[in-house]
Chimera marker file (.cmm) of the C-alpha trace (Angstrom):
<marker_set name="trace">
<marker id="1" x="0.000" y="0.000" z="0.000" r="1" g="1" b="0" radius="0.5"/>
<marker id="2" x="1.437" y="3.409" z="-0.932" r="1" g="1" b="0" radius="0.5"/>
<marker id="3" x="1.353" y="6.404" z="1.389" r="1" g="1" b="0" radius="0.5"/>
<marker id="4" x="-1.441" y="8.929" z="0.872" r="1" g="1" b="0" radius="0.5"/>
<marker id="5" x="-1.412" y="12.089" z="2.943" r="1" g="1" b="0" radius="0.5"/>
<marker id="6" x="-4.694" y="13.403" z="4.319" r="1" g="1" b="0" radius="0.5"/>
<marker id="7" x="-3.301" y="16.803" z="5.275" r="1" g="1" b="0" radius="0.5"/>
<marker id="8" x="-5.418" y="18.502" z="2.599" r="1" g="1" b="0" radius="0.5"/>
<marker id="9" x="-8.559" y="17.361" z="4.419" r="1" g="1" b="0" radius="0.5"/>
<marker id="10" x="-7.090" y="18.572" z="7.724" r="1" g="1" b="0" radius="0.5"/>
<marker id="11" x="-6.343" y="21.953" z="6.137" r="1" g="1" b="0" radius="0.5"/>
<marker id="12" x="-9.936" y="22.213" z="4.900" r="1" g="1" b="0" radius="0.5"/>
<marker id="13" x="-11.122" y="21.625" z="8.478" r="1" g="1" b="0" radius="0.5"/>
<marker id="14" x="-8.644" y="24.242" z="9.746" r="1" g="1" b="0" radius="0.5"/>
<marker id="15" x="-9.941" y="26.789" z="7.245" r="1" g="1" b="0" radius="0.5"/>
<marker id="16" x="-13.510" y="26.041" z="8.304" r="1" g="1" b="0" radius="0.5"/>
<marker id="17" x="-12.496" y="26.572" z="11.937" r="1" g="1" b="0" radius="0.5"/>
<marker id="18" x="-10.971" y="29.946" z="11.042" r="1" g="1" b="0" radius="0.5"/>
<marker id="19" x="-14.179" y="30.953" z="9.255" r="1" g="1" b="0" radius="0.5"/>
<marker id="20" x="-16.039" y="30.238" z="12.523" r="1" g="1" b="0" radius="0.5"/>
<marker id="21" x="-13.594" y="32.447" z="14.445" r="1" g="1" b="0" radius="0.5"/>
<marker id="22" x="-11.779" y="29.467" z="15.953" r="1" g="1" b="0" radius="0.5"/>
<marker id="23" x="-8.011" y="28.966" z="15.956" r="1" g="1" b="0" radius="0.5"/>
<marker id="24" x="-7.469" y="27.258" z="12.587" r="1" g="1" b="0" radius="0.5"/>
<marker id="25" x="-6.556" y="23.683" z="13.457" r="1" g="1" b="0" radius="0.5"/>
<marker id="26" x="-7.962" y="20.671" z="11.644" r="1" g="1" b="0" radius="0.5"/>
<marker id="27" x="-7.685" y="16.941" z="12.252" r="1" g="1" b="0" radius="0.5"/>
<marker id="28" x="-8.506" y="13.766" z="10.338" r="1" g="1" b="0" radius="0.5"/>
<marker id="29" x="-8.645" y="10.153" z="11.595" r="1" g="1" b="0" radius="0.5"/>
<marker id="30" x="-7.865" y="7.537" z="8.948" r="1" g="1" b="0" radius="0.5"/>
<marker id="31" x="-8.470" y="3.774" z="9.248" r="1" g="1" b="0" radius="0.5"/>
<marker id="32" x="-5.765" y="1.188" z="8.611" r="1" g="1" b="0" radius="0.5"/>
<marker id="33" x="-7.340" y="0.594" z="5.181" r="1" g="1" b="0" radius="0.5"/>
<marker id="34" x="-7.048" y="4.298" z="4.318" r="1" g="1" b="0" radius="0.5"/>
<marker id="35" x="-10.668" y="5.343" z="4.822" r="1" g="1" b="0" radius="0.5"/>
<marker id="36" x="-11.382" y="8.685" z="6.461" r="1" g="1" b="0" radius="0.5"/>
<marker id="37" x="-13.316" y="7.888" z="9.648" r="1" g="1" b="0" radius="0.5"/>
<marker id="38" x="-13.675" y="11.390" z="11.137" r="1" g="1" b="0" radius="0.5"/>
<marker id="39" x="-12.746" y="15.013" z="10.482" r="1" g="1" b="0" radius="0.5"/>
<marker id="40" x="-12.933" y="17.974" z="12.823" r="1" g="1" b="0" radius="0.5"/>
<marker id="41" x="-11.762" y="21.513" z="13.377" r="1" g="1" b="0" radius="0.5"/>
<marker id="42" x="-11.394" y="23.453" z="16.592" r="1" g="1" b="0" radius="0.5"/>
<marker id="43" x="-14.718" y="24.356" z="18.246" r="1" g="1" b="0" radius="0.5"/>
<marker id="44" x="-13.668" y="25.604" z="21.696" r="1" g="1" b="0" radius="0.5"/>
<marker id="45" x="-15.498" y="28.918" z="21.378" r="1" g="1" b="0" radius="0.5"/>
<marker id="46" x="-18.550" y="27.560" z="19.608" r="1" g="1" b="0" radius="0.5"/>
<marker id="47" x="-19.071" y="24.814" z="22.183" r="1" g="1" b="0" radius="0.5"/>
<marker id="48" x="-17.766" y="26.796" z="25.176" r="1" g="1" b="0" radius="0.5"/>
<marker id="49" x="-15.511" y="23.810" z="25.805" r="1" g="1" b="0" radius="0.5"/>
<marker id="50" x="-11.764" y="24.188" z="26.374" r="1" g="1" b="0" radius="0.5"/>
<marker id="51" x="-11.290" y="20.521" z="25.414" r="1" g="1" b="0" radius="0.5"/>
<marker id="52" x="-12.949" y="20.897" z="21.988" r="1" g="1" b="0" radius="0.5"/>
<marker id="53" x="-9.651" y="20.848" z="20.096" r="1" g="1" b="0" radius="0.5"/>
<marker id="54" x="-9.707" y="19.393" z="16.592" r="1" g="1" b="0" radius="0.5"/>
<marker id="55" x="-7.814" y="16.266" z="17.662" r="1" g="1" b="0" radius="0.5"/>
<marker id="56" x="-10.131" y="15.524" z="20.587" r="1" g="1" b="0" radius="0.5"/>
<marker id="57" x="-13.253" y="16.033" z="18.458" r="1" g="1" b="0" radius="0.5"/>
<marker id="58" x="-11.912" y="13.847" z="15.645" r="1" g="1" b="0" radius="0.5"/>
<marker id="59" x="-10.923" y="11.084" z="18.084" r="1" g="1" b="0" radius="0.5"/>
<marker id="60" x="-14.344" y="11.242" z="19.778" r="1" g="1" b="0" radius="0.5"/>
<marker id="61" x="-16.155" y="11.095" z="16.430" r="1" g="1" b="0" radius="0.5"/>
<marker id="62" x="-14.037" y="8.182" z="15.187" r="1" g="1" b="0" radius="0.5"/>
<marker id="63" x="-14.558" y="6.208" z="18.397" r="1" g="1" b="0" radius="0.5"/>
<marker id="64" x="-18.310" y="6.854" z="18.226" r="1" g="1" b="0" radius="0.5"/>
<marker id="65" x="-18.470" y="5.849" z="14.560" r="1" g="1" b="0" radius="0.5"/>
<marker id="66" x="-16.596" y="2.615" z="15.254" r="1" g="1" b="0" radius="0.5"/>
<marker id="67" x="-18.243" y="1.879" z="18.595" r="1" g="1" b="0" radius="0.5"/>
<marker id="68" x="-14.951" y="1.487" z="20.449" r="1" g="1" b="0" radius="0.5"/>
<marker id="69" x="-12.744" y="3.479" z="22.789" r="1" g="1" b="0" radius="0.5"/>
<marker id="70" x="-9.451" y="2.805" z="21.024" r="1" g="1" b="0" radius="0.5"/>
<marker id="71" x="-8.249" y="3.496" z="17.519" r="1" g="1" b="0" radius="0.5"/>
<marker id="72" x="-5.504" y="0.896" z="17.265" r="1" g="1" b="0" radius="0.5"/>
<marker id="73" x="-3.907" y="0.973" z="13.821" r="1" g="1" b="0" radius="0.5"/>
<marker id="74" x="-5.470" y="4.307" z="12.881" r="1" g="1" b="0" radius="0.5"/>
<marker id="75" x="-3.645" y="7.440" z="11.746" r="1" g="1" b="0" radius="0.5"/>
<marker id="76" x="-4.250" y="11.016" z="12.859" r="1" g="1" b="0" radius="0.5"/>
<marker id="77" x="-3.427" y="13.997" z="10.666" r="1" g="1" b="0" radius="0.5"/>
<marker id="78" x="-3.333" y="17.408" z="12.370" r="1" g="1" b="0" radius="0.5"/>
<marker id="79" x="-2.347" y="20.800" z="10.999" r="1" g="1" b="0" radius="0.5"/>
<marker id="80" x="-0.587" y="21.847" z="14.231" r="1" g="1" b="0" radius="0.5"/>
<marker id="81" x="1.587" y="19.985" z="16.716" r="1" g="1" b="0" radius="0.5"/>
<marker id="82" x="-0.782" y="18.624" z="19.373" r="1" g="1" b="0" radius="0.5"/>
<marker id="83" x="-0.849" y="20.238" z="22.805" r="1" g="1" b="0" radius="0.5"/>
<marker id="84" x="-0.185" y="18.106" z="25.907" r="1" g="1" b="0" radius="0.5"/>
<marker id="85" x="-3.910" y="17.388" z="26.411" r="1" g="1" b="0" radius="0.5"/>
<marker id="86" x="-4.310" y="16.176" z="22.836" r="1" g="1" b="0" radius="0.5"/>
<marker id="87" x="-1.058" y="14.186" z="22.955" r="1" g="1" b="0" radius="0.5"/>
<marker id="88" x="-2.392" y="12.347" z="26.015" r="1" g="1" b="0" radius="0.5"/>
<marker id="89" x="-5.667" y="11.642" z="24.197" r="1" g="1" b="0" radius="0.5"/>
<marker id="90" x="-3.729" y="10.353" z="21.174" r="1" g="1" b="0" radius="0.5"/>
<marker id="91" x="-1.826" y="7.987" z="23.464" r="1" g="1" b="0" radius="0.5"/>
<marker id="92" x="-4.982" y="6.843" z="25.275" r="1" g="1" b="0" radius="0.5"/>
<marker id="93" x="-6.729" y="6.207" z="21.951" r="1" g="1" b="0" radius="0.5"/>
<marker id="94" x="-3.737" y="4.133" z="20.821" r="1" g="1" b="0" radius="0.5"/>
<marker id="95" x="-3.345" y="6.049" z="17.552" r="1" g="1" b="0" radius="0.5"/>
<marker id="96" x="-0.702" y="4.234" z="15.471" r="1" g="1" b="0" radius="0.5"/>
<marker id="97" x="0.723" y="7.175" z="13.533" r="1" g="1" b="0" radius="0.5"/>
<marker id="98" x="0.573" y="10.917" z="14.133" r="1" g="1" b="0" radius="0.5"/>
<marker id="99" x="1.210" y="13.249" z="11.213" r="1" g="1" b="0" radius="0.5"/>
<marker id="100" x="1.289" y="16.976" z="11.891" r="1" g="1" b="0" radius="0.5"/>
<marker id="101" x="2.095" y="20.144" z="10.020" r="1" g="1" b="0" radius="0.5"/>
<marker id="102" x="3.309" y="23.196" z="11.911" r="1" g="1" b="0" radius="0.5"/>
<marker id="103" x="5.415" y="23.004" z="15.053" r="1" g="1" b="0" radius="0.5"/>
<marker id="104" x="3.977" y="24.785" z="18.097" r="1" g="1" b="0" radius="0.5"/>
<marker id="105" x="6.820" y="26.230" z="20.189" r="1" g="1" b="0" radius="0.5"/>
<marker id="106" x="4.339" y="27.973" z="22.523" r="1" g="1" b="0" radius="0.5"/>
<marker id="107" x="1.835" y="25.213" z="23.309" r="1" g="1" b="0" radius="0.5"/>
<marker id="108" x="3.058" y="22.006" z="21.680" r="1" g="1" b="0" radius="0.5"/>
<marker id="109" x="3.304" y="18.832" z="23.671" r="1" g="1" b="0" radius="0.5"/>
<marker id="110" x="5.026" y="16.445" z="21.253" r="1" g="1" b="0" radius="0.5"/>
<marker id="111" x="8.367" y="17.914" z="20.124" r="1" g="1" b="0" radius="0.5"/>
<marker id="112" x="8.092" y="21.038" z="22.290" r="1" g="1" b="0" radius="0.5"/>
<marker id="113" x="7.353" y="21.679" z="25.944" r="1" g="1" b="0" radius="0.5"/>
<marker id="114" x="6.468" y="18.619" z="28.007" r="1" g="1" b="0" radius="0.5"/>
<marker id="115" x="7.047" y="16.082" z="25.208" r="1" g="1" b="0" radius="0.5"/>
<marker id="116" x="4.267" y="13.839" z="26.450" r="1" g="1" b="0" radius="0.5"/>
<marker id="117" x="5.308" y="10.765" z="24.473" r="1" g="1" b="0" radius="0.5"/>
<marker id="118" x="8.798" y="10.798" z="26.043" r="1" g="1" b="0" radius="0.5"/>
<marker id="119" x="7.502" y="10.189" z="29.566" r="1" g="1" b="0" radius="0.5"/>
<marker id="120" x="7.610" y="6.742" z="31.134" r="1" g="1" b="0" radius="0.5"/>
<marker id="121" x="3.995" y="7.291" z="32.240" r="1" g="1" b="0" radius="0.5"/>
<marker id="122" x="2.936" y="7.388" z="28.590" r="1" g="1" b="0" radius="0.5"/>
<marker id="123" x="1.451" y="3.953" z="27.884" r="1" g="1" b="0" radius="0.5"/>
<marker id="124" x="1.457" y="4.194" z="24.092" r="1" g="1" b="0" radius="0.5"/>
<marker id="125" x="3.684" y="6.160" z="21.719" r="1" g="1" b="0" radius="0.5"/>
<marker id="126" x="2.582" y="6.584" z="18.099" r="1" g="1" b="0" radius="0.5"/>
<marker id="127" x="4.963" y="6.846" z="15.195" r="1" g="1" b="0" radius="0.5"/>
<marker id="128" x="5.399" y="10.595" z="14.664" r="1" g="1" b="0" radius="0.5"/>
<marker id="129" x="5.873" y="12.394" z="11.361" r="1" g="1" b="0" radius="0.5"/>
<marker id="130" x="6.115" y="16.174" z="11.497" r="1" g="1" b="0" radius="0.5"/>
<marker id="131" x="6.317" y="18.900" z="8.887" r="1" g="1" b="0" radius="0.5"/>
<marker id="132" x="3.610" y="17.637" z="6.494" r="1" g="1" b="0" radius="0.5"/>
<marker id="133" x="2.094" y="20.698" z="4.797" r="1" g="1" b="0" radius="0.5"/>
<marker id="134" x="3.875" y="22.754" z="7.456" r="1" g="1" b="0" radius="0.5"/>
<marker id="135" x="4.095" y="25.901" z="5.322" r="1" g="1" b="0" radius="0.5"/>
<marker id="136" x="0.382" y="25.884" z="4.501" r="1" g="1" b="0" radius="0.5"/>
<marker id="137" x="-0.481" y="25.229" z="8.153" r="1" g="1" b="0" radius="0.5"/>
<marker id="138" x="1.842" y="27.990" z="9.399" r="1" g="1" b="0" radius="0.5"/>
<marker id="139" x="0.520" y="30.506" z="6.864" r="1" g="1" b="0" radius="0.5"/>
<marker id="140" x="-3.056" y="29.786" z="7.885" r="1" g="1" b="0" radius="0.5"/>
<marker id="141" x="-2.238" y="30.304" z="11.571" r="1" g="1" b="0" radius="0.5"/>
<marker id="142" x="-0.140" y="33.419" z="10.979" r="1" g="1" b="0" radius="0.5"/>
<marker id="143" x="-2.826" y="34.962" z="8.772" r="1" g="1" b="0" radius="0.5"/>
<marker id="144" x="-5.527" y="34.214" z="11.351" r="1" g="1" b="0" radius="0.5"/>
<marker id="145" x="-3.624" y="35.840" z="14.222" r="1" g="1" b="0" radius="0.5"/>
<marker id="146" x="-2.441" y="38.774" z="12.086" r="1" g="1" b="0" radius="0.5"/>
<marker id="147" x="-6.074" y="39.535" z="11.217" r="1" g="1" b="0" radius="0.5"/>
<marker id="148" x="-6.960" y="39.416" z="14.924" r="1" g="1" b="0" radius="0.5"/>
<marker id="149" x="-4.191" y="41.918" z="15.755" r="1" g="1" b="0" radius="0.5"/>
<marker id="150" x="-5.234" y="44.269" z="12.943" r="1" g="1" b="0" radius="0.5"/>
<marker id="151" x="-8.777" y="44.686" z="14.273" r="1" g="1" b="0" radius="0.5"/>
<link id1="1" id2="2" r="1" g="1" b="0" radius="0.2"/>
<link id1="2" id2="3" r="1" g="1" b="0" radius="0.2"/>
<link id1="3" id2="4" r="1" g="1" b="0" radius="0.2"/>
<link id1="4" id2="5" r="1" g="1" b="0" radius="0.2"/>
<link id1="5" id2="6" r="1" g="1" b="0" radius="0.2"/>
<link id1="6" id2="7" r="1" g="1" b="0" radius="0.2"/>
<link id1="7" id2="8" r="1" g="1" b="0" radius="0.2"/>
<link id1="8" id2="9" r="1" g="1" b="0" radius="0.2"/>
<link id1="9" id2="10" r="1" g="1" b="0" radius="0.2"/>
<link id1="10" id2="11" r="1" g="1" b="0" radius="0.2"/>
<link id1="11" id2="12" r="1" g="1" b="0" radius="0.2"/>
<link id1="12" id2="13" r="1" g="1" b="0" radius="0.2"/>
<link id1="13" id2="14" r="1" g="1" b="0" radius="0.2"/>
<link id1="14" id2="15" r="1" g="1" b="0" radius="0.2"/>
<link id1="15" id2="16" r="1" g="1" b="0" radius="0.2"/>
<link id1="16" id2="17" r="1" g="1" b="0" radius="0.2"/>
<link id1="17" id2="18" r="1" g="1" b="0" radius="0.2"/>
<link id1="18" id2="19" r="1" g="1" b="0" radius="0.2"/>
<link id1="19" id2="20" r="1" g="1" b="0" radius="0.2"/>
<link id1="20" id2="21" r="1" g="1" b="0" radius="0.2"/>
<link id1="21" id2="22" r="1" g="1" b="0" radius="0.2"/>
<link id1="22" id2="23" r="1" g="1" b="0" radius="0.2"/>
<link id1="23" id2="24" r="1" g="1" b="0" radius="0.2"/>
<link id1="24" id2="25" r="1" g="1" b="0" radius="0.2"/>
<link id1="25" id2="26" r="1" g="1" b="0" radius="0.2"/>
<link id1="26" id2="27" r="1" g="1" b="0" radius="0.2"/>
<link id1="27" id2="28" r="1" g="1" b="0" radius="0.2"/>
<link id1="28" id2="29" r="1" g="1" b="0" radius="0.2"/>
<link id1="29" id2="30" r="1" g="1" b="0" radius="0.2"/>
<link id1="30" id2="31" r="1" g="1" b="0" radius="0.2"/>
<link id1="31" id2="32" r="1" g="1" b="0" radius="0.2"/>
<link id1="32" id2="33" r="1" g="1" b="0" radius="0.2"/>
<link id1="33" id2="34" r="1" g="1" b="0" radius="0.2"/>
<link id1="34" id2="35" r="1" g="1" b="0" radius="0.2"/>
<link id1="35" id2="36" r="1" g="1" b="0" radius="0.2"/>
<link id1="36" id2="37" r="1" g="1" b="0" radius="0.2"/>
<link id1="37" id2="38" r="1" g="1" b="0" radius="0.2"/>
<link id1="38" id2="39" r="1" g="1" b="0" radius="0.2"/>
<link id1="39" id2="40" r="1" g="1" b="0" radius="0.2"/>
<link id1="40" id2="41" r="1" g="1" b="0" radius="0.2"/>
<link id1="41" id2="42" r="1" g="1" b="0" radius="0.2"/>
<link id1="42" id2="43" r="1" g="1" b="0" radius="0.2"/>
<link id1="43" id2="44" r="1" g="1" b="0" radius="0.2"/>
<link id1="44" id2="45" r="1" g="1" b="0" radius="0.2"/>
<link id1="45" id2="46" r="1" g="1" b="0" radius="0.2"/>
<link id1="46" id2="47" r="1" g="1" b="0" radius="0.2"/>
<link id1="47" id2="48" r="1" g="1" b="0" radius="0.2"/>
<link id1="48" id2="49" r="1" g="1" b="0" radius="0.2"/>
<link id1="49" id2="50" r="1" g="1" b="0" radius="0.2"/>
<link id1="50" id2="51" r="1" g="1" b="0" radius="0.2"/>
<link id1="51" id2="52" r="1" g="1" b="0" radius="0.2"/>
<link id1="52" id2="53" r="1" g="1" b="0" radius="0.2"/>
<link id1="53" id2="54" r="1" g="1" b="0" radius="0.2"/>
<link id1="54" id2="55" r="1" g="1" b="0" radius="0.2"/>
<link id1="55" id2="56" r="1" g="1" b="0" radius="0.2"/>
<link id1="56" id2="57" r="1" g="1" b="0" radius="0.2"/>
<link id1="57" id2="58" r="1" g="1" b="0" radius="0.2"/>
<link id1="58" id2="59" r="1" g="1" b="0" radius="0.2"/>
<link id1="59" id2="60" r="1" g="1" b="0" radius="0.2"/>
<link id1="60" id2="61" r="1" g="1" b="0" radius="0.2"/>
<link id1="61" id2="62" r="1" g="1" b="0" radius="0.2"/>
<link id1="62" id2="63" r="1" g="1" b="0" radius="0.2"/>
<link id1="63" id2="64" r="1" g="1" b="0" radius="0.2"/>
<link id1="64" id2="65" r="1" g="1" b="0" radius="0.2"/>
<link id1="65" id2="66" r="1" g="1" b="0" radius="0.2"/>
<link id1="66" id2="67" r="1" g="1" b="0" radius="0.2"/>
<link id1="67" id2="68" r="1" g="1" b="0" radius="0.2"/>
<link id1="68" id2="69" r="1" g="1" b="0" radius="0.2"/>
<link id1="69" id2="70" r="1" g="1" b="0" radius="0.2"/>
<link id1="70" id2="71" r="1" g="1" b="0" radius="0.2"/>
<link id1="71" id2="72" r="1" g="1" b="0" radius="0.2"/>
<link id1="72" id2="73" r="1" g="1" b="0" radius="0.2"/>
<link id1="73" id2="74" r="1" g="1" b="0" radius="0.2"/>
<link id1="74" id2="75" r="1" g="1" b="0" radius="0.2"/>
<link id1="75" id2="76" r="1" g="1" b="0" radius="0.2"/>
<link id1="76" id2="77" r="1" g="1" b="0" radius="0.2"/>
<link id1="77" id2="78" r="1" g="1" b="0" radius="0.2"/>
<link id1="78" id2="79" r="1" g="1" b="0" radius="0.2"/>
<link id1="79" id2="80" r="1" g="1" b="0" radius="0.2"/>
<link id1="80" id2="81" r="1" g="1" b="0" radius="0.2"/>
<link id1="81" id2="82" r="1" g="1" b="0" radius="0.2"/>
<link id1="82" id2="83" r="1" g="1" b="0" radius="0.2"/>
<link id1="83" id2="84" r="1" g="1" b="0" radius="0.2"/>
<link id1="84" id2="85" r="1" g="1" b="0" radius="0.2"/>
<link id1="85" id2="86" r="1" g="1" b="0" radius="0.2"/>
<link id1="86" id2="87" r="1" g="1" b="0" radius="0.2"/>
<link id1="87" id2="88" r="1" g="1" b="0" radius="0.2"/>
<link id1="88" id2="89" r="1" g="1" b="0" radius="0.2"/>
<link id1="89" id2="90" r="1" g="1" b="0" radius="0.2"/>
<link id1="90" id2="91" r="1" g="1" b="0" radius="0.2"/>
<link id1="91" id2="92" r="1" g="1" b="0" radius="0.2"/>
<link id1="92" id2="93" r="1" g="1" b="0" radius="0.2"/>
<link id1="93" id2="94" r="1" g="1" b="0" radius="0.2"/>
<link id1="94" id2="95" r="1" g="1" b="0" radius="0.2"/>
<link id1="95" id2="96" r="1" g="1" b="0" radius="0.2"/>
<link id1="96" id2="97" r="1" g="1" b="0" radius="0.2"/>
<link id1="97" id2="98" r="1" g="1" b="0" radius="0.2"/>
<link id1="98" id2="99" r="1" g="1" b="0" radius="0.2"/>
<link id1="99" id2="100" r="1" g="1" b="0" radius="0.2"/>
<link id1="100" id2="101" r="1" g="1" b="0" radius="0.2"/>
<link id1="101" id2="102" r="1" g="1" b="0" radius="0.2"/>
<link id1="102" id2="103" r="1" g="1" b="0" radius="0.2"/>
<link id1="103" id2="104" r="1" g="1" b="0" radius="0.2"/>
<link id1="104" id2="105" r="1" g="1" b="0" radius="0.2"/>
<link id1="105" id2="106" r="1" g="1" b="0" radius="0.2"/>
<link id1="106" id2="107" r="1" g="1" b="0" radius="0.2"/>
<link id1="107" id2="108" r="1" g="1" b="0" radius="0.2"/>
<link id1="108" id2="109" r="1" g="1" b="0" radius="0.2"/>
<link id1="109" id2="110" r="1" g="1" b="0" radius="0.2"/>
<link id1="110" id2="111" r="1" g="1" b="0" radius="0.2"/>
<link id1="111" id2="112" r="1" g="1" b="0" radius="0.2"/>
<link id1="112" id2="113" r="1" g="1" b="0" radius="0.2"/>
<link id1="113" id2="114" r="1" g="1" b="0" radius="0.2"/>
<link id1="114" id2="115" r="1" g="1" b="0" radius="0.2"/>
<link id1="115" id2="116" r="1" g="1" b="0" radius="0.2"/>
<link id1="116" id2="117" r="1" g="1" b="0" radius="0.2"/>
<link id1="117" id2="118" r="1" g="1" b="0" radius="0.2"/>
<link id1="118" id2="119" r="1" g="1" b="0" radius="0.2"/>
<link id1="119" id2="120" r="1" g="1" b="0" radius="0.2"/>
<link id1="120" id2="121" r="1" g="1" b="0" radius="0.2"/>
<link id1="121" id2="122" r="1" g="1" b="0" radius="0.2"/>
<link id1="122" id2="123" r="1" g="1" b="0" radius="0.2"/>
<link id1="123" id2="124" r="1" g="1" b="0" radius="0.2"/>
<link id1="124" id2="125" r="1" g="1" b="0" radius="0.2"/>
<link id1="125" id2="126" r="1" g="1" b="0" radius="0.2"/>
<link id1="126" id2="127" r="1" g="1" b="0" radius="0.2"/>
<link id1="127" id2="128" r="1" g="1" b="0" radius="0.2"/>
<link id1="128" id2="129" r="1" g="1" b="0" radius="0.2"/>
<link id1="129" id2="130" r="1" g="1" b="0" radius="0.2"/>
<link id1="130" id2="131" r="1" g="1" b="0" radius="0.2"/>
<link id1="131" id2="132" r="1" g="1" b="0" radius="0.2"/>
<link id1="132" id2="133" r="1" g="1" b="0" radius="0.2"/>
<link id1="133" id2="134" r="1" g="1" b="0" radius="0.2"/>
<link id1="134" id2="135" r="1" g="1" b="0" radius="0.2"/>
<link id1="135" id2="136" r="1" g="1" b="0" radius="0.2"/>
<link id1="136" id2="137" r="1" g="1" b="0" radius="0.2"/>
<link id1="137" id2="138" r="1" g="1" b="0" radius="0.2"/>
<link id1="138" id2="139" r="1" g="1" b="0" radius="0.2"/>
<link id1="139" id2="140" r="1" g="1" b="0" radius="0.2"/>
<link id1="140" id2="141" r="1" g="1" b="0" radius="0.2"/>
<link id1="141" id2="142" r="1" g="1" b="0" radius="0.2"/>
<link id1="142" id2="143" r="1" g="1" b="0" radius="0.2"/>
<link id1="143" id2="144" r="1" g="1" b="0" radius="0.2"/>
<link id1="144" id2="145" r="1" g="1" b="0" radius="0.2"/>
<link id1="145" id2="146" r="1" g="1" b="0" radius="0.2"/>
<link id1="146" id2="147" r="1" g="1" b="0" radius="0.2"/>
<link id1="147" id2="148" r="1" g="1" b="0" radius="0.2"/>
<link id1="148" id2="149" r="1" g="1" b="0" radius="0.2"/>
<link id1="149" id2="150" r="1" g="1" b="0" radius="0.2"/>
<link id1="150" id2="151" r="1" g="1" b="0" radius="0.2"/>
</marker_set>
């Protein structure tokens, strides 16, 4: 089976989040056979829920669709490096592979900050691939925050 990136779908979700006034982050859960199981964008403001990050929503939707609490063998594509909360959820869901775009030096929890997957308390560590569509992800985030500052 050849590799097919699903970052374009994650970017679409990120753009939709930005259009709703949310921080533009999108996530996609993909099955081992390559089928898209769930997509989501940030909805923290819309839902008045600080845990409504794109990754959490996509994981919840995929688990609900499959009727199970773990996503063993599944991939997660995210436009931004997951925060510590989302990294813990990725571990708990047993995601096999994490693909993300832009690094997050301020709030990241994978390659930055607490590096959740490096801790001995972390029960599952996915394969991690960073930098996919990083430029597009970074430009979307920078444009969103620049527009906020210009208001």
